[in-house]
N, C-alpha and C positions, 0 to 999 in steps of 0.2 A: 576345595575350589575357592578362590578369592571372591569376595563380594563384588568387586568391580567387573569380574568376568561373567557374572551370572546374567542370563537373559531376563528381560522383564516379561516376555511372552511365555506363559505356561498354559497349555501345552505348547511345545515348540512349533513354530510355523512349518518346519520341515515335516514333522509328523502329520500335521493337518493336510499339507499338500500331498503327501504320500497316500493318505486315506481318500482324498477327494479327486485327485488326478490333475486338477488345474485350479488356478486362482479364481476364475469365474465360477466354477462349480462350487468351490469352497464358500465364496461370498453368498451365492444363491442358496445353498443348502443351509448355511448357518443363519442367514437372515430369516428364512422360512421357518426353521425350527425355533428360533428365538420368538417369533410371533406366536407360534403354537404354545410355547411355554408361558408367554404373557397371557394368552387366552385362558390357559389352564388355571393360572393363579387368580385371574379376575373372575372366573366363573366357579371357583372352588366351592363356595357356599350354596350354589344353585343345584347341586346334585347332577350336573350334566356329565355323563360318562363317555362322551364321544371324543374327548380330548385326552391325549396321552400325557401322563405326568413325566417329569424329568426322569431319565433312565440311569443316571449316575448320581452318586453322592458328591456334592460339590461344596466347597467353602465359599464360593462366590454367590452373591445375591443378584447379579446381573444376568439376565436371560441369555444374552449373547455369549457370555463366558461359559455358562452352563451348556449351551449348544456346542461350543468348541470342545468342551470336555467330553461330551457325548460322541462327537465325531472322532476325537483322538482315541476313545475307548472302543470304537468300532460298533457302537450301539445305533448310530445313525449313518447310513451309507447312501451314496447317490445311486439313483436308478436310471439306467440308460433308456432313453425313449427312442424307439425306432421309427423313422419317418417312412410313410408309405410312398412308393414311387408315384409320381404324377403321371396321369394318363394323357396321351396326346389326343386332341380332338380332331 
């Protein structure tokens, strides 16, 4: 494949959208996970075990890129939240 035809986005956005279902879910899921990864690295020396470390080997140092890698690998998946029906008063 020629270098000019290669995408700059790795993993491909199509793969991320297939895993997440929509752009909104992808953005929400990736941003939330990136914050968790940042928290993990900032509290690494404190011995706090409640934060989950990165779930994939990544060459990237940016937490958002690591979050995208996790989503593409299927390690982080969106969870549907069911709304309760409103009761009429």
